C-alpha positions as CSV (number, residue, x, y, z in Angstrom):
1,M,88.1,135.1,138.8
2,P,84.3,134.5,139.1
3,V,82.8,131.6,137.1
4,L,80.1,132.8,134.7
5,K,77.0,130.6,134.9
6,E,75.7,129.5,131.5
7,A,72.4,131.0,130.6
8,E,69.4,128.7,131.2
9,P,67.9,127.2,128.0
10,L,64.3,127.3,126.9
11,R,63.0,123.9,127.8
12,I,60.5,122.2,125.4
13,I,58.8,118.8,125.6
14,Q,57.6,117.2,122.4
15,I,55.1,114.4,122.1
16,T,53.7,113.1,118.8
17,D,51.4,110.5,117.1
18,L,49.0,109.9,120.0
19,H,46.4,108.1,117.8
20,L,43.6,108.5,120.3
21,H,40.2,106.9,119.6
22,A,36.7,108.3,120.1
23,S,36.2,105.7,122.9
24,E,38.6,105.6,125.8
25,E,38.4,101.8,125.8
26,E,39.0,101.3,122.0
27,R,42.2,99.6,120.9
28,L,44.3,100.2,117.8
29,D,43.0,98.3,114.8
30,W,45.5,99.0,112.0
31,C,48.2,96.6,112.9
32,A,48.3,93.0,114.3
33,G,50.9,93.9,116.9
34,G,48.9,96.8,118.3
35,R,45.4,95.4,118.5
36,E,45.5,95.2,122.3
37,L,47.1,98.7,122.6
38,N,45.0,101.3,124.3
39,T,46.4,104.6,123.1
40,T,44.8,106.7,125.9
41,E,46.7,104.5,128.4
42,T,50.0,104.8,126.5
43,L,49.6,108.6,126.4
44,S,48.8,108.7,130.1
45,T,52.0,106.6,130.7
46,V,54.1,109.1,128.8
47,L,52.5,112.1,130.6
48,D,53.3,110.3,133.9
49,D,56.9,109.9,132.8
50,I,57.1,113.6,131.9
51,Q,55.8,114.4,135.4
52,V,58.5,112.4,137.0
53,N,61.4,113.3,134.7
54,E,60.7,116.9,133.7
55,P,59.6,119.0,136.7
56,W,60.4,122.2,134.9
57,F,59.7,123.1,131.3
58,D,58.4,126.1,129.3
59,A,56.1,124.5,126.8
60,L,54.9,121.2,125.5
61,V,54.5,120.7,121.7
62,V,52.3,118.0,120.1
63,T,53.2,117.4,116.4
64,G,50.1,115.8,115.0
65,D,48.2,112.6,114.6
66,I,46.4,113.4,117.8
67,A,43.3,111.3,116.9
68,Q,43.3,108.1,114.9
69,D,40.3,109.1,112.7
70,G,39.8,112.8,113.5
71,E,37.0,112.2,116.1
72,T,35.8,115.1,118.2
73,A,35.6,112.9,121.4
74,A,39.3,112.0,121.0
75,Y,40.2,115.7,120.8
76,R,38.1,116.6,123.8
77,R,39.9,113.9,125.8
78,F,43.3,115.2,124.5
79,A,42.4,118.7,125.7
80,R,41.4,117.3,129.1
81,L,44.5,115.2,129.5
82,L,46.9,118.0,128.4
83,G,45.0,120.9,129.9
84,G,46.6,120.7,133.4
85,E,50.3,120.9,132.4
86,G,51.0,124.2,134.1
87,A,52.8,125.3,131.0
88,P,51.4,126.2,127.5
89,V,50.6,123.3,125.2
90,Y,50.9,123.9,121.5
91,C,49.7,121.5,118.8
92,L,49.4,121.1,115.1
93,P,47.5,118.5,113.0
94,G,48.8,115.4,111.3
95,N,47.5,113.4,108.3
96,H,45.1,111.4,110.6
97,D,43.6,114.6,112.1
98,D,40.6,116.8,111.2
99,R,41.9,120.3,111.9
100,R,38.5,121.9,112.1
101,R,37.3,119.4,114.7
102,L,40.6,119.8,116.6
103,A,40.3,123.6,116.7
104,A,36.7,123.4,117.8
105,A,37.5,121.0,120.6
106,L,40.3,123.1,121.9
107,G,38.2,126.2,122.1
108,D,39.8,128.9,124.3
109,G,41.5,126.5,126.7
110,T,45.1,126.2,127.7
111,V,45.9,123.8,124.8
112,S,46.1,125.9,121.6
113,M,47.0,125.6,117.9
114,P,49.1,128.7,117.2
115,R,51.0,129.5,114.1
116,Q,54.0,131.2,115.8
117,V,55.2,131.8,119.4
118,V,58.1,133.9,120.5
119,M,59.8,132.6,123.7
120,R,62.8,134.6,124.8
121,D,65.6,134.1,122.1
122,W,63.5,131.7,120.0
123,L,60.8,131.9,117.4
124,L,58.7,128.7,117.3
125,L,56.9,128.2,114.0
126,F,54.1,125.6,113.7
127,V,53.7,124.6,110.0
128,D,50.8,122.4,108.9
129,S,52.3,119.8,106.5
130,A,49.1,117.7,106.4
131,C,47.4,119.9,103.7
132,R,47.0,117.2,101.0
133,S,44.1,114.9,100.3
134,D,46.4,111.9,100.7
135,N,48.8,110.9,103.5
136,R,51.8,112.6,102.1
137,G,53.1,116.0,103.5
138,E,53.6,119.2,101.7
139,I,54.7,122.8,102.6
140,S,53.1,125.2,100.2
141,T,54.9,128.2,98.6
142,I,52.5,130.4,100.6
143,Q,53.7,128.7,103.9
144,L,57.3,129.1,102.9
145,A,56.8,132.8,102.2
146,W,55.1,133.1,105.5
147,I,58.1,131.5,107.3
148,E,60.4,134.0,105.5
149,A,58.2,136.9,106.6
150,M,58.1,135.7,110.2
151,A,61.9,135.4,110.2
152,A,62.2,138.9,108.9
153,R,59.9,140.2,111.6
154,H,62.1,138.6,114.3
155,P,65.6,139.2,113.0
156,E,67.4,138.5,116.3
157,H,65.7,135.2,117.1
158,H,66.8,131.6,116.4
159,I,64.1,129.6,114.7
160,V,62.6,126.1,115.2
161,V,60.0,124.8,112.8
162,F,57.6,122.2,114.1
163,T,55.7,120.1,111.6
164,H,54.2,116.7,111.3
165,H,55.8,115.1,108.3
166,H,59.5,114.3,107.9
167,P,61.3,116.5,105.4
168,V,64.0,114.0,104.6
169,P,63.9,110.3,103.7
170,V,64.4,107.9,106.7
171,G,65.2,104.8,104.6
172,S,61.9,103.0,104.8
173,K,60.5,102.6,101.3
174,W,56.8,102.5,102.4
175,L,57.1,105.5,104.7
176,D,59.2,107.7,102.5
177,G,57.0,107.0,99.4
178,E,53.3,106.8,100.3
179,Y,53.7,108.9,103.5
180,G,56.7,111.2,102.9
181,M,56.9,114.9,102.2
182,V,56.6,115.7,98.5
183,N,58.7,118.8,98.6
184,G,61.0,118.3,101.6
185,E,64.2,119.1,99.6
186,A,62.7,122.4,98.4
187,M,61.6,123.2,101.9
188,L,65.1,122.6,103.3
189,A,66.7,124.7,100.6
190,H,64.3,127.6,101.3
191,L,64.8,127.4,105.1
192,G,68.5,127.1,104.6
193,G,68.5,130.5,102.9
194,I,67.0,132.2,106.0
195,G,70.2,131.3,108.0
196,R,68.7,131.2,111.5
197,V,66.6,128.0,111.3
198,R,68.3,125.8,113.8
199,A,66.0,122.8,113.6
200,I,62.9,121.1,112.1
201,V,61.2,119.0,114.7
202,C,58.6,116.4,113.3
203,G,56.6,113.3,114.2
204,H,54.9,110.9,111.8
205,I,57.8,108.4,111.5
206,H,57.3,106.6,114.9
207,Q,61.0,106.4,115.3
208,Q,64.1,108.5,116.2
209,L,65.7,110.8,113.6
210,D,68.6,113.1,114.3
211,R,70.4,114.4,111.2
212,M,72.1,117.6,110.1
213,V,71.2,118.8,106.6
214,D,72.8,122.0,105.3
215,G,73.1,123.5,108.8
216,I,69.6,122.5,109.9
217,R,69.1,119.8,112.4
218,I,66.3,117.4,111.6
219,L,64.7,115.8,114.6
220,G,62.1,113.1,114.4
221,T,60.5,111.6,117.5
222,P,58.9,108.2,118.4
223,S,55.2,108.0,119.1
224,T,53.4,107.9,122.4
225,C,51.9,104.6,121.3
226,L,54.0,102.2,119.1
227,Q,57.1,102.5,116.9
228,F,57.9,101.6,113.3
229,E,60.8,99.3,112.4
230,P,63.6,101.5,110.9
231,Q,65.0,100.7,107.4
232,S,62.0,98.5,106.6
233,D,60.6,98.2,103.0
234,L,57.2,97.2,104.4
235,L,55.3,98.3,107.4
236,A,56.7,96.6,110.5
237,F,56.8,97.4,114.3
238,T,59.3,97.3,117.1
239,S,58.9,96.4,120.7
240,Q,60.1,99.8,121.8
241,A,58.1,101.6,124.5
242,P,56.2,104.9,124.1
243,A,58.4,108.0,124.2
244,Y,58.7,111.7,124.2
245,R,61.5,114.2,123.3
246,R,63.1,116.9,125.5
247,L,64.7,119.9,123.9
248,A,66.9,122.5,125.6
249,L,67.2,125.6,123.3
250,Y,70.1,127.9,124.4
251,P,70.4,131.7,123.8
252,D,73.3,131.2,121.4
253,G,71.3,128.9,119.1
254,R,72.6,125.5,120.5
255,I,70.2,122.7,121.0
256,D,70.5,119.8,123.4
257,T,68.0,117.0,123.0
258,A,67.2,113.5,123.9
259,V,64.4,110.9,123.4
260,V,63.1,109.4,126.6
261,F,61.3,106.0,126.4
262,S,58.8,105.1,128.9
263,H,60.1,104.6,132.5
264,Q,63.6,105.7,131.5
265,P,65.0,108.0,134.1
266,A,66.0,111.6,133.3
267,G,69.5,112.1,132.2
268,P,72.0,114.7,133.4
269,G,71.4,118.4,132.5
270,F,67.6,118.1,132.3
271,T,66.7,118.0,136.0
272,G,66.5,120.5,138.8
273,A,64.7,123.8,139.0
274,P,66.3,126.7,137.1
275,D,66.7,129.9,139.0
276,R,64.0,131.7,137.0
277,Y,61.4,129.3,138.3
278,R,62.3,129.7,142.0
279,N,60.8,133.2,141.9
280,G,57.3,132.0,140.9
281,V,57.6,132.3,137.1
282,P,55.0,130.0,135.6
283,G,56.1,126.6,134.5
284,R,55.3,123.0,135.4
285,A,56.2,122.0,138.9
286,F,55.4,118.9,141.1
């Protein structure tokens, strides 16, 4: 009896919370532990790791806080650094970003800020949670209605929602309060009613999160610069390295994922060139 080969997944790389400055030499200034940290260098390290560990992927997603203070020069450097990926790069703003400056700096390049992308069996939705005047996140009723409309337009597709803020508490009093999402519970209830939302993938928390809530997998990803101490009442930092997340989205709706910290080798199941790339289909190759 022939052995059936499992269908190749859609492969997505996520990076988040780059905190780039206007000057390439400038260091972080908002924490004692990171005052010598050059966030352009840490981003470059993560991109080097991706080059080594992930020779084939279909898209790279950046989930906000691209610039520390919304500076145009930081967005231009971001577009330059990410513009040669060989696969589409999709981004959305975070609470540190200026969405108008970001959009203007991207122009018509290979790095874009879409609202939705259909890739094979999956509908990728990019939802701007940084729409408040403070640092907290919110998904408006108009955005929720739009998500529902997009799901109805693509009834056969599994759905992943990318956003910046975390929709569930992570157990850090300062982060869940002053910087959390004000209507995360309502958002999850609404998305749960759609029935095909497989995951919400976010940044913002500078730490790992992998939790199932009412059938939806909540995935939070560490930063490309520095990480927050989990379960901390006050702002504190760990010594963990910069990181990225790899996602494998299968045609049946399953998701395999892992967080890779800097210089950590690729694990099983995420290396090698899938058959579809051997015939010249665009993707990243080295």
